[in-house]
C-alpha positions in Angstrom: 1.5 -16.4 -13.5 1.1 -12.3 -12.6 3.4 -9.9 -12.7 2.4 -6.2 -11.1 4.3 -3.0 -12.5 4.1 0.4 -12.4 5.1 3.5 -14.5 4.8 6.7 -15.4 2.4 8.1 -17.9 3.4 11.0 -19.1 0.2 12.0 -20.8 -2.0 11.5 -18.0 1.0 13.3 -15.4 0.8 10.2 -13.0 1.6 6.5 -12.1 -0.5 4.0 -13.1 -0.4 0.1 -12.2 -0.3 -2.5 -15.0 0.0 -6.2 -15.3 1.6 -9.0 -17.3 0.5 -12.3 -18.1 2.6 -15.5 -18.4 2.5 -18.8 -18.9 6.0 -20.2 -18.4 7.3 -17.4 -16.4 9.6 -16.3 -19.0 7.4 -15.2 -22.2 5.2 -12.7 -21.3 2.6 -10.6 -22.3 1.3 -6.9 -21.2 -2.3 -6.8 -20.2 -2.6 -3.2 -19.6 -3.5 -0.4 -17.1 -5.3 -2.3 -14.1 -5.7 0.7 -11.6 -4.4 4.1 -11.6 -5.0 5.6 -8.0 -7.6 8.7 -7.8 -8.9 11.7 -8.8 -7.7 15.3 -8.7 -8.1 16.5 -4.7 -7.5 12.6 -3.7 -5.1 11.3 -1.5 -3.4 9.4 -4.3 -4.6 11.5 -7.5 -0.1 11.6 -8.5 -1.4 7.5 -9.1 -0.4 4.6 -8.1 3.4 3.1 -7.6 5.2 0.4 -6.4 2.7 -2.2 -5.7 2.5 -5.6 -3.9 -0.9 -7.8 -5.2 -1.4 -10.6 -2.3 -4.3 -13.2 -1.8 -6.2 -12.7 1.6 -6.8 -16.0 2.9 -10.1 -15.0 4.2 -12.2 -13.0 1.9 -10.0 -14.9 -1.5 -10.1 -11.7 -2.9 -6.8 -9.7 -4.0 -5.5 -6.8 -1.7 -3.1 -4.6 -4.1 -0.5 -2.5 -1.4 0.0 0.3 -3.3 2.7 3.5 -3.1 -0.2 6.2 -3.3 1.0 9.5 -5.1 -0.2 12.9 -3.6 -0.6 16.0 -6.1 2.3 17.6 -3.7 4.4 13.9 -4.5 3.7 12.9 -0.6 4.1 9.3 -0.7 1.8 6.7 1.8 0.3 3.5 1.3 -3.0 2.9 0.4 -4.6 -0.8 -0.7 -7.5 -1.7 -3.1 -9.3 -5.1 -3.5 -10.5 -7.0 -6.5 -12.3 -10.4 -7.0 -10.2 -11.4 -10.0 -6.8 -9.7 -9.6 -7.3 -8.2 -12.6 -9.8 -5.9 -12.5 -12.7 -4.0 -11.1 -10.1 -2.7 -8.0 -12.1 -0.8 -5.0 -9.4 1.2 -3.5 -10.2 2.3 0.4 -11.2 5.9 0.9 -7.7 6.8 2.4 -4.5 5.7 2.6 -3.8 2.7 5.6 -0.3 4.5 6.6 0.9 7.9 6.5 4.2 9.9 6.8 4.6 10.0 10.7 2.9 13.2 12.1 6.4 14.0 14.2 8.9 16.2 12.3 11.9 14.4 13.2 10.8 10.7 12.8 12.6 9.1 10.0 9.8 8.2 8.0 7.9 11.9 8.4 8.8 12.6 5.0 7.0 9.7 3.2 6.8 6.0 3.0 6.3 3.3 0.3 7.4 0.2 -1.2 5.1 -1.7 1.0 5.5 -5.8 1.6 2.3 -7.3 3.3 1.9 -10.2 4.8 -1.3 -12.1 6.0 -1.3 -13.6 9.8 -3.9 -15.4 11.0 -7.0 -15.0 12.3 -7.8 -11.3 10.1 -4.3 -9.8 10.9 -1.5 -8.4 8.9 1.9 -6.8 9.1 3.0 -4.0 6.5 6.6 -3.8 6.2 6.9 -0.4 4.5 10.5 1.6 3.7 9.9 5.6 5.0 12.3 8.6 4.5 12.6 12.1 6.5 12.4 14.3 3.7 9.8 14.4 0.7 12.2 14.1 -1.8 15.1 12.3 -0.5 16.2 8.5 -0.2 14.8 5.4 1.4 16.2 5.7 5.2 15.0 2.8 6.8 12.1 -0.5 6.9 9.9 -0.3 9.6 6.6 -2.5 10.4 2.9 -2.0 10.9 0.4 -4.0 12.6 -3.1 -4.3 11.3 -6.3 -6.0 10.6 -9.2 -6.5 8.5 -12.7 -6.4 8.8 -15.8 -5.9 7.0 -17.7 -2.4 7.0 -21.0 -2.4 4.4 -19.9 -5.4 2.9 -16.5 -4.1 2.0 -13.3 -5.4 3.2 -11.6 -2.8 5.2 -7.7 -2.9 6.4 -6.4 -0.7 9.4 -3.0 -0.5 10.5 -0.8 1.3 13.2 2.8 1.9 13.1 5.0 -0.5 15.6 7.1 2.3 17.4 9.8 -0.3 19.3 9.0 1.4 22.5 8.0 -1.2 25.0 5.0 -0.6 26.7 4.6 -1.3 30.7 2.8 -4.3 31.3 1.2 -2.7 33.9 1.2 0.6 33.6 -0.1 1.7 37.1 3.2 0.0 38.9 5.4 2.0 36.7 
């Protein structure tokens, strides 16, 4: 069994993801840091927190959906992939879900605590928490719909938040 967790490394000044392993689910052995986000100037320079790791049913790779922490503490959601789920995590070059650009949106202050669900044929649902102020409490749960594709041999996921607004089936008749 595997348990993925995050903690703050005060010496490095950033959040990092660790792994613990167990044969019976009761006795756990820490396996150390396996992922720490990006470097200075990148979208996750403050590290990686609150993650969920799932196995992609199509590629069989492990996907880590994580709360990307920017240098200014803004939270977005990003994805990294690994063949074995323990090492060599390769992150996508940008977040897959960012805070809403609308200044009064319930999730304009940050998005995080990802929960990804694989659907059929490369489709995904990403449930997430949002907040209206950067350092405020998580206020609600949203969902973004996504898809996976291969680009230059790399798995790439893209997501679009679902707003709940009903779109007319035939806009020309409205």
